[in-house]
BATOR-752283 format. One record per residue (C-alpha): residue number from 1; residue in three letters; x, y, z. Coordinates in steps of 0.1 Angstrom, whole numbers, plus 5000, padded with zeros to 4 digits. Each point is the difference from the previous one (the first is absolute). Layout:
<recs>
+-----+------+------+------+------+
: pos : code :   px :   py :   pz :
+-----+------+------+------+------+
: NUM :  Ala :    X :    Y :    Z :
...
+-----+------+------+------+------+
</recs>
This chain:
<recs>
+-----+------+------+------+------+
: pos : code :   px :   py :   pz :
+-----+------+------+------+------+
:   1 :  Met : 0955 : 5697 : 8209 :
:   2 :  Pro : 4985 : 4970 : 4981 :
:   3 :  Gly : 5001 : 5003 : 4962 :
:   4 :  Arg : 4961 : 4996 : 4998 :
:   5 :  Ala : 4995 : 5028 : 5022 :
:   6 :  Trp : 5023 : 5022 : 4981 :
:   7 :  Arg : 4979 : 4992 : 4969 :
:   8 :  Leu : 4966 : 5008 : 5017 :
:   9 :  Leu : 5013 : 5036 : 5013 :
:  10 :  Ala : 5012 : 5007 : 4964 :
:  11 :  Ala : 4968 : 4992 : 4985 :
:  12 :  Leu : 4982 : 5021 : 5027 :
:  13 :  Phe : 5022 : 5029 : 4993 :
:  14 :  Val : 4994 : 4999 : 4962 :
:  15 :  Ser : 4963 : 4998 : 5006 :
:  16 :  Leu : 5001 : 5032 : 5023 :
:  17 :  Ser : 5020 : 5019 : 4974 :
:  18 :  Leu : 4975 : 4993 : 4972 :
:  19 :  Phe : 4972 : 5011 : 5023 :
:  20 :  Val : 5017 : 5032 : 5008 :
:  21 :  Ala : 5007 : 5007 : 4963 :
:  22 :  Ala : 4966 : 4993 : 4992 :
:  23 :  Cys : 4985 : 5024 : 5027 :
:  24 :  Gly : 5024 : 5027 : 4988 :
:  25 :  Gly : 4986 : 5000 : 4964 :
:  26 :  Gly : 5035 : 4993 : 4984 :
:  27 :  Ser : 5014 : 5030 : 5017 :
:  28 :  Ser : 5039 : 5000 : 5006 :
:  29 :  Thr : 4997 : 5026 : 5029 :
:  30 :  Pro : 5015 : 4983 : 5029 :
:  31 :  Val : 4980 : 4995 : 5031 :
:  32 :  Ala : 5005 : 5027 : 5027 :
:  33 :  Pro : 5018 : 4987 : 5032 :
:  34 :  Thr : 4983 : 4997 : 5033 :
:  35 :  Val : 5001 : 5030 : 5021 :
:  36 :  Ala : 5017 : 4989 : 5032 :
:  37 :  Asp : 4988 : 5031 : 5019 :
:  38 :  Pro : 4960 : 5005 : 4996 :
:  39 :  Thr : 5006 : 5036 : 5013 :
:  40 :  Ala : 5024 : 5010 : 4973 :
:  41 :  Ala : 4974 : 4996 : 4973 :
:  42 :  Leu : 4980 : 5028 : 5017 :
:  43 :  Glu : 5029 : 5027 : 4997 :
:  44 :  Pro : 4999 : 5023 : 4972 :
:  45 :  Thr : 5026 : 4998 : 4974 :
:  46 :  Pro : 5021 : 5031 : 5004 :
:  47 :  Ser : 4998 : 5024 : 4971 :
:  48 :  Pro : 5035 : 5009 : 4986 :
:  49 :  Ser : 5012 : 5030 : 5015 :
:  50 :  Pro : 5000 : 5032 : 4974 :
:  51 :  Ala : 5034 : 5011 : 4989 :
:  52 :  Pro : 5009 : 5031 : 5019 :
:  53 :  Ala : 4994 : 5031 : 4979 :
:  54 :  Val : 5032 : 5016 : 4986 :
:  55 :  Arg : 5000 : 5037 : 5014 :
:  56 :  Asp : 5016 : 5027 : 4979 :
:  57 :  Val : 5028 : 5011 : 5021 :
:  58 :  Arg : 5014 : 5026 : 4975 :
:  59 :  Pro : 5003 : 5037 : 5014 :
:  60 :  Asp : 4966 : 5019 : 4995 :
:  61 :  Gly : 5001 : 5037 : 4998 :
:  62 :  Glu : 4963 : 5003 : 5007 :
:  63 :  Arg : 5003 : 4978 : 5030 :
:  64 :  Ile : 5028 : 5021 : 5013 :
:  65 :  Leu : 4981 : 5033 : 4994 :
:  66 :  Gly : 4971 : 4983 : 5023 :
:  67 :  Tyr : 5027 : 4999 : 5029 :
:  68 :  Val : 5006 : 5036 : 4991 :
:  69 :  Arg : 4967 : 5011 : 5002 :
:  70 :  Lys : 4994 : 4982 : 5035 :
:  71 :  Leu : 5030 : 5019 : 5014 :
:  72 :  Ala : 4997 : 5033 : 4984 :
:  73 :  Asp : 4963 : 5004 : 4994 :
:  74 :  Glu : 4983 : 4981 : 5027 :
:  75 :  Ile : 5026 : 5004 : 5029 :
:  76 :  Gly : 5014 : 5033 : 4987 :
:  77 :  Pro : 5029 : 5018 : 5016 :
:  78 :  Arg : 5021 : 4978 : 5022 :
:  79 :  Pro : 5025 : 5020 : 5020 :
:  80 :  Ala : 5021 : 4980 : 5023 :
:  81 :  Gly : 4986 : 4994 : 5035 :
:  82 :  Thr : 4964 : 5007 : 4990 :
:  83 :  Pro : 4969 : 4977 : 5000 :
:  84 :  Ala : 5000 : 5001 : 4962 :
:  85 :  Glu : 5035 : 4987 : 5000 :
:  86 :  Arg : 4988 : 4972 : 5022 :
:  87 :  Gln : 4971 : 4993 : 4978 :
:  88 :  Ala : 5023 : 4994 : 4972 :
:  89 :  Val : 5022 : 4978 : 5020 :
:  90 :  Asp : 4970 : 4977 : 5006 :
:  91 :  Tyr : 4992 : 5000 : 4963 :
:  92 :  Leu : 5035 : 4991 : 4990 :
:  93 :  Val : 5003 : 4973 : 5026 :
:  94 :  Gly : 4969 : 4983 : 4990 :
:  95 :  Leu : 5009 : 4999 : 4962 :
:  96 :  Leu : 5036 : 4986 : 5007 :
:  97 :  Arg : 4986 : 4972 : 5025 :
:  98 :  Ser : 4975 : 4990 : 4973 :
:  99 :  Phe : 5031 : 4994 : 4976 :
: 100 :  Gly : 5014 : 4977 : 5028 :
: 101 :  Tyr : 5028 : 5021 : 5012 :
: 102 :  Asp : 5009 : 5000 : 5039 :
: 103 :  Val : 4992 : 5037 : 5006 :
: 104 :  Ser : 5011 : 5022 : 5031 :
: 105 :  Ile : 4995 : 5037 : 5009 :
: 106 :  Gln : 5031 : 5018 : 5012 :
: 107 :  Asp : 4993 : 5030 : 5022 :
: 108 :  Phe : 5020 : 5031 : 5005 :
: 109 :  Thr : 4998 : 5034 : 5016 :
: 110 :  Val : 4997 : 5033 : 4977 :
: 111 :  Thr : 4998 : 5036 : 5007 :
: 112 :  Asn : 4965 : 5008 : 4990 :
: 113 :  Glu : 5004 : 5027 : 4977 :
: 114 :  Ser : 4965 : 4995 : 4983 :
: 115 :  Gly : 4984 : 5011 : 5032 :
: 116 :  Arg : 5019 : 5033 : 5005 :
: 117 :  Glu : 4984 : 5034 : 4998 :
: 118 :  Ala : 5012 : 5023 : 4975 :
: 119 :  Lys : 4986 : 5035 : 4993 :
: 120 :  Val : 5009 : 5030 : 4978 :
: 121 :  Glu : 4983 : 5030 : 5010 :
: 122 :  Leu : 5000 : 5035 : 4984 :
: 123 :  Thr : 5000 : 5026 : 5028 :
: 124 :  Ser : 5001 : 5031 : 4978 :
: 125 :  Pro : 4988 : 5016 : 4977 :
: 126 :  Ala : 4965 : 4998 : 5013 :
: 127 :  Gly : 4975 : 4985 : 4974 :
: 128 :  Gly : 5023 : 4970 : 4988 :
: 129 :  Pro : 4992 : 4964 : 5006 :
: 130 :  Pro : 5004 : 4994 : 5039 :
: 131 :  Ser : 5017 : 4966 : 4993 :
: 132 :  Leu : 5014 : 4978 : 4974 :
: 133 :  Thr : 4998 : 4962 : 4997 :
: 134 :  Ala : 5034 : 4989 : 5011 :
: 135 :  Leu : 5020 : 4968 : 5007 :
: 136 :  Pro : 5031 : 4996 : 5024 :
: 137 :  Leu : 5033 : 4990 : 4985 :
: 138 :  Ala : 5009 : 4967 : 5017 :
: 139 :  Arg : 5026 : 5006 : 5026 :
: 140 :  Ser : 4990 : 5039 : 5002 :
: 141 :  Ala : 5008 : 5016 : 5035 :
: 142 :  Ser : 4967 : 5006 : 5018 :
: 143 :  Gly : 4989 : 5034 : 5008 :
: 144 :  Ser : 4984 : 5033 : 4990 :
: 145 :  Val : 5019 : 5029 : 4983 :
: 146 :  Ser : 4988 : 5031 : 4986 :
: 147 :  Gly : 5016 : 5023 : 4974 :
: 148 :  Arg : 4999 : 5018 : 4968 :
: 149 :  Leu : 4999 : 4977 : 4969 :
: 150 :  Val : 5032 : 5003 : 4979 :
: 151 :  Pro : 4999 : 4983 : 4967 :
: 152 :  Ser : 5034 : 4981 : 4997 :
: 153 :  Gly : 4998 : 4983 : 4966 :
: 154 :  Leu : 5009 : 4964 : 4998 :
: 155 :  Gly : 5020 : 5003 : 5034 :
: 156 :  Arg : 5035 : 5003 : 4987 :
: 157 :  Pro : 5022 : 5019 : 5024 :
: 158 :  Ser : 5003 : 5030 : 4973 :
: 159 :  Glu : 4963 : 5003 : 4999 :
: 160 :  Phe : 4993 : 5009 : 5036 :
: 161 :  Pro : 4998 : 5037 : 5005 :
: 162 :  Ala : 5015 : 5014 : 5030 :
: 163 :  Ser : 4965 : 5010 : 5012 :
: 164 :  Val : 4991 : 4964 : 5005 :
: 165 :  Ser : 5021 : 4999 : 5033 :
: 166 :  Gly : 4974 : 4999 : 5029 :
: 167 :  Asn : 4971 : 4994 : 4976 :
: 168 :  Ile : 4983 : 4972 : 4979 :
: 169 :  Ala : 5017 : 4987 : 4967 :
: 170 :  Leu : 4974 : 4992 : 4972 :
: 171 :  Ile : 5018 : 4976 : 4978 :
: 172 :  Glu : 4987 : 4981 : 4967 :
: 173 :  Arg : 5006 : 4962 : 4998 :
: 174 :  Gly : 5024 : 4987 : 4977 :
: 175 :  Glu : 5040 : 4994 : 4991 :
: 176 :  Leu : 5010 : 4997 : 5036 :
: 177 :  Thr : 4989 : 4977 : 5026 :
: 178 :  Phe : 4977 : 5011 : 5029 :
: 179 :  Gln : 5028 : 4995 : 5023 :
: 180 :  Glu : 5024 : 5022 : 4981 :
: 181 :  Lys : 4975 : 5028 : 4996 :
: 182 :  Val : 4991 : 4999 : 5038 :
: 183 :  Ile : 5038 : 5000 : 5008 :
: 184 :  Asn : 5005 : 5028 : 4978 :
: 185 :  Ala : 4973 : 5020 : 5015 :
: 186 :  Met : 5012 : 4994 : 5033 :
: 187 :  Gly : 5034 : 5012 : 4989 :
: 188 :  Ala : 4985 : 5032 : 4988 :
: 189 :  Gly : 4984 : 5007 : 5034 :
: 190 :  Ala : 4964 : 4990 : 4992 :
: 191 :  Arg : 4976 : 4992 : 5029 :
: 192 :  Gly : 4978 : 4976 : 4979 :
: 193 :  Val : 4997 : 4987 : 4965 :
: 194 :  Ile : 4969 : 4993 : 4978 :
: 195 :  Ile : 5006 : 4983 : 4968 :
: 196 :  Phe : 4974 : 5000 : 4974 :
: 197 :  Asn : 4994 : 4973 : 4973 :
: 198 :  Asn : 5014 : 5005 : 4964 :
: 199 :  Gln : 4969 : 4982 : 4986 :
: 200 :  Pro : 4963 : 5001 : 5008 :
: 201 :  Gly : 4990 : 4988 : 5035 :
: 202 :  Thr : 5015 : 4993 : 5033 :
: 203 :  Phe : 5028 : 4977 : 5009 :
: 204 :  Leu : 5016 : 4983 : 5031 :
: 205 :  Gly : 5037 : 5008 : 5001 :
: 206 :  Ser : 5025 : 4982 : 5023 :
: 207 :  Leu : 5034 : 5013 : 5013 :
: 208 :  Ser : 5029 : 4976 : 5005 :
: 209 :  Gln : 5007 : 5014 : 5033 :
: 210 :  Glu : 4985 : 5019 : 5029 :
: 211 :  Ser : 4997 : 5037 : 4993 :
: 212 :  Arg : 5002 : 5028 : 5025 :
: 213 :  Ile : 4971 : 5021 : 4984 :
: 214 :  Pro : 4965 : 4994 : 4992 :
: 215 :  Ala : 4997 : 4990 : 4963 :
: 216 :  Ala : 4965 : 4994 : 4983 :
: 217 :  Ser : 4990 : 4992 : 4964 :
: 218 :  Ile : 4970 : 5016 : 4982 :
: 219 :  Ser : 4986 : 4997 : 4964 :
: 220 :  Gln : 5012 : 5016 : 4968 :
: 221 :  Glu : 4968 : 5023 : 4999 :
: 222 :  Asp : 5005 : 5012 : 5035 :
: 223 :  Gly : 5036 : 5006 : 4995 :
: 224 :  Gln : 4996 : 5019 : 4968 :
: 225 :  Ser : 4974 : 5021 : 5018 :
: 226 :  Leu : 5022 : 5008 : 5027 :
: 227 :  Leu : 5029 : 5010 : 4977 :
: 228 :  Arg : 4975 : 5024 : 4981 :
: 229 :  Ala : 4990 : 5015 : 5036 :
: 230 :  Ala : 5035 : 5005 : 5011 :
: 231 :  Gly : 5009 : 5015 : 4967 :
: 232 :  Ser : 4972 : 5026 : 5008 :
: 233 :  Gly : 5013 : 5009 : 5036 :
: 234 :  Ala : 5008 : 4984 : 5033 :
: 235 :  Val : 4982 : 4970 : 5010 :
: 236 :  Glu : 5003 : 4986 : 5035 :
: 237 :  Ala : 4993 : 4963 : 5008 :
: 238 :  Arg : 5002 : 4975 : 5027 :
: 239 :  Val : 5012 : 4964 : 4995 :
: 240 :  Thr : 4991 : 4974 : 5025 :
: 241 :  Ile : 5012 : 4963 : 5003 :
: 242 :  Gly : 4985 : 4979 : 5029 :
: 243 :  Pro : 5020 : 4974 : 5017 :
: 244 :  Ala : 5005 : 4967 : 4985 :
: 245 :  Gly : 4987 : 4967 : 5020 :
: 246 :  Thr : 5009 : 4965 : 4996 :
: 247 :  Ala : 4980 : 4972 : 4983 :
: 248 :  Val : 5005 : 4963 : 4991 :
: 249 :  Ala : 5003 : 4992 : 4963 :
: 250 :  His : 5005 : 4966 : 4983 :
: 251 :  Asn : 5018 : 4978 : 4974 :
: 252 :  Val : 4983 : 4970 : 4986 :
: 253 :  Ile : 5025 : 4971 : 4995 :
: 254 :  Ala : 4989 : 4968 : 4978 :
: 255 :  Lys : 5024 : 4970 : 5000 :
: 256 :  Pro : 4997 : 4966 : 4981 :
: 257 :  Pro : 4991 : 4974 : 5027 :
: 258 :  Gly : 5033 : 4986 : 5015 :
: 259 :  Lys : 5023 : 5020 : 4977 :
: 260 :  Asp : 5026 : 5026 : 5007 :
: 261 :  Cys : 5000 : 5031 : 4979 :
: 262 :  Glu : 5024 : 5002 : 4972 :
: 263 :  Thr : 4983 : 5029 : 4982 :
: 264 :  Val : 4977 : 5026 : 5012 :
: 265 :  Thr : 4974 : 5018 : 4979 :
: 266 :  Gly : 4983 : 5029 : 5015 :
: 267 :  Gly : 4984 : 5037 : 4998 :
: 268 :  His : 4987 : 5023 : 5024 :
: 269 :  Phe : 4962 : 5002 : 5006 :
: 270 :  Asp : 4998 : 5033 : 5021 :
: 271 :  Ser : 4991 : 5033 : 4985 :
: 272 :  Val : 5002 : 5037 : 5006 :
: 273 :  Pro : 4970 : 5012 : 5020 :
: 274 :  Gln : 4985 : 5021 : 4973 :
: 275 :  Ala : 5002 : 4974 : 4972 :
: 276 :  Pro : 4982 : 4967 : 4993 :
: 277 :  Gly : 5033 : 4987 : 4986 :
: 278 :  Ala : 4992 : 4982 : 4971 :
: 279 :  Ser : 5030 : 5005 : 4982 :
: 280 :  Asp : 5020 : 5004 : 5031 :
: 281 :  Asn : 5000 : 4973 : 5007 :
: 282 :  Ala : 4970 : 4978 : 4999 :
: 283 :  Thr : 5014 : 4990 : 4965 :
: 284 :  Gly : 5030 : 4986 : 5015 :
: 285 :  Thr : 4983 : 4983 : 5028 :
: 286 :  Ala : 4973 : 4985 : 4978 :
: 287 :  Thr : 5027 : 4988 : 4975 :
: 288 :  Val : 5018 : 4981 : 5030 :
: 289 :  Ile : 4967 : 4984 : 5009 :
: 290 :  Glu : 4998 : 4988 : 4964 :
: 291 :  Val : 5035 : 4985 : 4997 :
: 292 :  Ala : 4995 : 4982 : 5034 :
: 293 :  Gly : 4967 : 4987 : 4987 :
: 294 :  Val : 5013 : 4988 : 4967 :
: 295 :  Leu : 5030 : 4983 : 5013 :
: 296 :  Ala : 4980 : 4983 : 5027 :
: 297 :  Gln : 4972 : 4987 : 4976 :
: 298 :  Ser : 5025 : 4987 : 4976 :
: 299 :  Gly : 5019 : 4981 : 5024 :
: 300 :  Gln : 5032 : 5023 : 4999 :
: 301 :  Met : 5001 : 5014 : 5035 :
: 302 :  Gly : 5035 : 4990 : 5005 :
: 303 :  Ala : 5020 : 5021 : 5025 :
: 304 :  His : 4981 : 5033 : 4989 :
: 305 :  Cys : 4988 : 5021 : 5028 :
: 306 :  Phe : 4978 : 5032 : 4997 :
: 307 :  Val : 5000 : 5028 : 5023 :
: 308 :  Leu : 4977 : 5031 : 4998 :
: 309 :  Trp : 5015 : 5028 : 5021 :
: 310 :  Gly : 4983 : 5028 : 5018 :
: 311 :  Ala : 5014 : 5035 : 5010 :
: 312 :  Glu : 5017 : 5004 : 4965 :
: 313 :  Glu : 4987 : 5035 : 4997 :
: 314 :  Ile : 5015 : 5015 : 5032 :
: 315 :  Gly : 5035 : 4988 : 4994 :
: 316 :  Leu : 5004 : 4963 : 4990 :
: 317 :  Val : 4991 : 4990 : 5037 :
: 318 :  Gly : 4984 : 4967 : 4992 :
: 319 :  Ser : 5027 : 4985 : 4977 :
: 320 :  Ala : 5026 : 5012 : 5025 :
: 321 :  Ala : 4981 : 4984 : 5029 :
: 322 :  Tyr : 4999 : 4965 : 4978 :
: 323 :  Val : 5038 : 5003 : 4991 :
: 324 :  Ala : 5008 : 5006 : 5037 :
: 325 :  Ser : 4981 : 4968 : 5011 :
: 326 :  Leu : 5019 : 4977 : 4975 :
: 327 :  Arg : 5026 : 4978 : 5018 :
: 328 :  Pro : 5034 : 4999 : 4982 :
: 329 :  Glu : 4995 : 4966 : 4985 :
: 330 :  Gln : 4966 : 5013 : 4986 :
: 331 :  Arg : 5017 : 5030 : 4983 :
: 332 :  Ala : 5028 : 4975 : 4985 :
: 333 :  Arg : 4974 : 4978 : 4986 :
: 334 :  Leu : 4982 : 5029 : 4980 :
: 335 :  Lys : 5009 : 4997 : 4964 :
: 336 :  Ala : 4979 : 5032 : 4989 :
: 337 :  Val : 4972 : 5025 : 5014 :
: 338 :  Leu : 4977 : 5014 : 4972 :
: 339 :  Asn : 4980 : 5030 : 5009 :
: 340 :  Leu : 4969 : 5012 : 4980 :
: 341 :  Asp : 4993 : 5036 : 5003 :
: 342 :  Met : 4977 : 5018 : 4979 :
: 343 :  Val : 4995 : 4975 : 4971 :
: 344 :  Gly : 4968 : 5010 : 4983 :
: 345 :  Val : 4999 : 5035 : 4987 :
: 346 :  Gly : 5018 : 5020 : 4974 :
: 347 :  Asn : 5013 : 4999 : 4964 :
: 348 :  Asp : 5036 : 4998 : 5008 :
: 349 :  Thr : 5021 : 4969 : 5000 :
: 350 :  Trp : 5007 : 4977 : 5030 :
: 351 :  Leu : 5030 : 5010 : 5023 :
: 352 :  Leu : 5021 : 4974 : 5015 :
: 353 :  Ile : 5017 : 5015 : 5031 :
: 354 :  Gly : 5023 : 4984 : 5025 :
: 355 :  Ser : 5029 : 4977 : 5001 :
: 356 :  Pro : 5020 : 4998 : 4967 :
: 357 :  Asp : 4999 : 4962 : 4998 :
: 358 :  Leu : 4963 : 4999 : 5004 :
: 359 :  Gln : 4996 : 5027 : 4976 :
: 360 :  Ala : 5020 : 4981 : 4974 :
: 361 :  Arg : 4978 : 4970 : 5007 :
: 362 :  Gly : 4968 : 5020 : 4999 :
: 363 :  Gln : 5010 : 5016 : 4966 :
: 364 :  Thr : 5007 : 4965 : 4985 :
: 365 :  Ile : 4966 : 4988 : 5012 :
: 366 :  Ala : 4979 : 5030 : 4989 :
: 367 :  Asp : 5016 : 4998 : 4964 :
: 368 :  Gln : 4992 : 4964 : 4999 :
: 369 :  Leu : 4965 : 5008 : 5011 :
: 370 :  Gly : 4996 : 5029 : 4972 :
: 371 :  Ile : 4994 : 5025 : 5030 :
: 372 :  Gly : 5018 : 5033 : 4994 :
: 373 :  Ala : 5023 : 5008 : 5030 :
: 374 :  Arg : 5031 : 5018 : 5008 :
: 375 :  Arg : 5023 : 5003 : 5031 :
: 376 :  Gly : 4996 : 5029 : 5024 :
: 377 :  Ser : 5020 : 5015 : 5025 :
: 378 :  Leu : 4993 : 4996 : 5038 :
: 379 :  Thr : 4998 : 5039 : 5002 :
: 380 :  Asn : 4970 : 4999 : 4977 :
: 381 :  Ala : 4976 : 4986 : 5027 :
: 382 :  Ser : 5001 : 4988 : 5035 :
: 383 :  Ser : 4979 : 4970 : 5012 :
: 384 :  Asp : 5002 : 4968 : 5020 :
: 385 :  His : 5027 : 4986 : 4979 :
: 386 :  Ala : 5026 : 5026 : 5016 :
: 387 :  Ser : 4994 : 4984 : 5035 :
: 388 :  Phe : 5013 : 4967 : 4986 :
: 389 :  Ile : 5030 : 5014 : 4981 :
: 390 :  Ser : 5010 : 5021 : 5029 :
: 391 :  Ala : 5004 : 4966 : 5019 :
: 392 :  Gly : 5021 : 4984 : 4973 :
: 393 :  Ile : 4970 : 4980 : 4985 :
: 394 :  Pro : 4996 : 5001 : 4962 :
: 395 :  Ala : 4968 : 5016 : 4990 :
: 396 :  Leu : 4982 : 5013 : 4970 :
: 397 :  Met : 4971 : 5023 : 4996 :
: 398 :  Leu : 4976 : 4998 : 4969 :
: 399 :  His : 4984 : 5035 : 4997 :
: 400 :  Arg : 4982 : 5025 : 4978 :
: 401 :  Trp : 5011 : 5035 : 5007 :
: 402 :  Glu : 4975 : 5021 : 4981 :
: 403 :  Asp : 4970 : 5008 : 5021 :
: 404 :  Pro : 4989 : 5035 : 5003 :
: 405 :  Leu : 4971 : 4993 : 5025 :
: 406 :  Leu : 5024 : 4982 : 5024 :
: 407 :  His : 4989 : 5008 : 5036 :
: 408 :  Thr : 4969 : 5017 : 4990 :
: 409 :  Pro : 4963 : 4993 : 5005 :
: 410 :  Gln : 4998 : 4992 : 4963 :
: 411 :  Asp : 5021 : 4968 : 5004 :
: 412 :  Val : 4971 : 4976 : 4995 :
: 413 :  Ser : 4996 : 4967 : 4981 :
: 414 :  Ser : 4986 : 5012 : 4970 :
: 415 :  Arg : 5033 : 5015 : 4990 :
: 416 :  Val : 5017 : 4965 : 5002 :
: 417 :  Gln : 5007 : 4979 : 4968 :
: 418 :  Pro : 4993 : 4963 : 5005 :
: 419 :  Arg : 5027 : 4994 : 4971 :
: 420 :  Leu : 5027 : 5015 : 5021 :
: 421 :  Leu : 4991 : 4979 : 5029 :
: 422 :  Glu : 5001 : 4969 : 4981 :
: 423 :  Glu : 5035 : 5007 : 4986 :
: 424 :  Ala : 5012 : 5008 : 5035 :
: 425 :  Ala : 4988 : 4965 : 5012 :
: 426 :  Arg : 5015 : 4983 : 4969 :
: 427 :  Phe : 5032 : 5015 : 5007 :
: 428 :  Ser : 5000 : 4994 : 5037 :
: 429 :  Ile : 4992 : 4962 : 4994 :
: 430 :  Ala : 5027 : 4998 : 4973 :
: 431 :  Phe : 5025 : 5017 : 5024 :
: 432 :  Leu : 4993 : 4977 : 5028 :
: 433 :  Gln : 5000 : 4968 : 4978 :
: 434 :  Ser : 5035 : 5009 : 4987 :
: 435 :  Phe : 5011 : 4995 : 5036 :
: 436 :  Ala : 4980 : 4968 : 5005 :
: 437 :  Ala : 5017 : 4987 : 4969 :
: 438 :  Gly : 5034 : 5001 : 5015 :
: 439 :  Gly : 5006 : 5034 : 4987 :
: 440 :  Gly : 5007 : 5015 : 5037 :
+-----+------+------+------+------+
</recs>
């Protein structure tokens, strides 16, 4: 381009620059660039997204107690195979799914003990109560037998009088298992057995094997009344146990998406027919829910699975069904099973019951957390951990033994202590994290 043209363009540029500066009032703010797309200027400027709220995911005893109230106070007694048990299943499934777990329901068949008829009727002397509130012992023989009531102490072999043969043994609960009492009564020739409670209220007992004679339970008050009556003269009675049917019960299984279980934490959610089951075992069930929720919401699901078992009260049926469903490789992968049973009542210390290695681990964790605990014997209590130990899978139960209202209508949520629920959850989380940290 010729030099003259360059000089003219340069002068024009300078003039324009002075004009712009003058219009800008001397401002040093740069001129905004031209918008290439006119429609873009019409789009609202997006507001910055608010930072997600940090949720408190520490265990909360009051929140756990809310789960207990739903199970024990609203749903109430939850015997295996009943509509109330299914209502509890639906509630638990909804909670676990809301935390993000893959949840399934495992069905299995049970003997429907809760629907069996049980009667204890006094046939003489006249004027006494015609019938007493009675419950069948699980696995009792069906049938109706009559005879004289014969007090037989606690059911030790030496306590059965010769007159019990062909009659009905009246036995107090305590010291011996129900199975031992019934076997001893059969050995003495009794035609039937009535076991009365050693504390106020009724109870639902369970035999470990099928009996050949009808066996029923009654309250402490009715039992003491019968003892007094029998001490004053002959008392004739009839014991009737109706046939047991079958029903479908359920386990609730929650797994982290896409993960295989390396631990299982669980507890039974069923109850005996006459009890709302707050302590036994809405407390354990609710604490399992809390632990699952805390781990999920804090991003620590890992390979921790959660299972809530049905039909514990009639012989650990749900946990046995779950163990039977595991493939060999699934059993081999399990580092530990933690069972929570009765974790919200009592002034005693925590019991750690189960596999010795896990007892030692649990003791160390409890000590670190400042939670008073001691190792207990497997003979102290039977619960769902036993199904796993029998299959060679290491298992531990966290438990509180002292509960005088166990299996009674008084087992309601007002008895439950949120502090204990929170301790149980804190222990459980620390126990599971000890495996996630490579301590398995």
